C-alpha positions in Angstrom: -57.4 -45.0 13.2 -54.2 -46.8 12.5 -50.9 -45.1 11.6 -47.2 -45.6 11.6 -45.4 -43.5 14.2 -42.0 -42.5 15.5 -41.0 -41.1 18.9 -40.1 -37.4 19.0 -40.1 -36.4 22.7 -40.9 -37.5 26.2 -43.5 -35.8 28.4 -42.9 -34.8 32.1 -44.4 -38.2 33.2 -42.0 -40.1 31.1 -44.4 -41.1 28.4 -43.3 -41.0 24.8 -44.6 -38.3 22.5 -45.0 -39.8 19.0 -45.6 -38.3 15.6 -47.7 -40.3 13.1 -47.0 -40.5 9.4 -49.9 -38.0 9.0 -48.1 -35.4 11.2 -50.2 -35.9 14.3 -48.5 -35.8 17.8 -49.9 -38.1 20.5 -48.9 -39.5 23.8 -48.0 -43.2 23.8 -47.8 -44.4 27.4 -46.5 -47.9 26.5 -44.1 -47.1 23.7 -41.3 -49.6 23.6 -38.0 -47.7 24.3 -36.0 -49.9 21.9 -38.2 -49.1 18.9 -37.7 -46.7 16.0 -41.2 -46.9 14.7 -44.5 -48.7 15.6 -48.0 -49.0 14.4 -50.4 -47.1 16.7 -54.2 -47.0 17.1 -56.0 -43.8 18.2 -59.3 -42.0 18.0 -59.4 -39.1 15.6 -60.2 -36.7 18.4 -57.9 -38.4 20.9 -54.7 -37.1 22.5 -53.2 -40.6 23.3 -52.7 -43.8 21.4 -52.0 -47.4 21.9 -49.1 -49.4 20.4 -50.4 -52.1 18.1 -48.1 -55.1 17.9 -47.9 -56.4 14.3 -47.9 -60.0 15.4 -51.2 -59.5 17.3 -52.7 -57.6 14.3 -51.7 -60.4 11.9 -53.2 -63.0 14.2 -56.4 -61.0 14.5 -56.6 -60.6 10.7 -56.1 -64.4 10.3 -58.9 -65.2 12.7 -61.3 -62.8 10.8 -60.4 -64.4 7.5 -61.1 -67.9 9.0 -64.5 -66.8 10.2 -65.3 -65.3 6.8 -65.0 -68.6 5.1 
């Protein structure tokens, strides 16, 4: 799943705890500390997420559109 998220806390290991726009709390080990919000990817049953860089997402979408021609 993809969702927008904001940091809300830090766990004992120093990882950011984030809350998604759907109200879900997850651990984000590589959350950029200078960021107010990010796009994250996670499994519906997961407890952690990965930050999705919008530049990389846009590049991937562009590649898919090229292949679809």
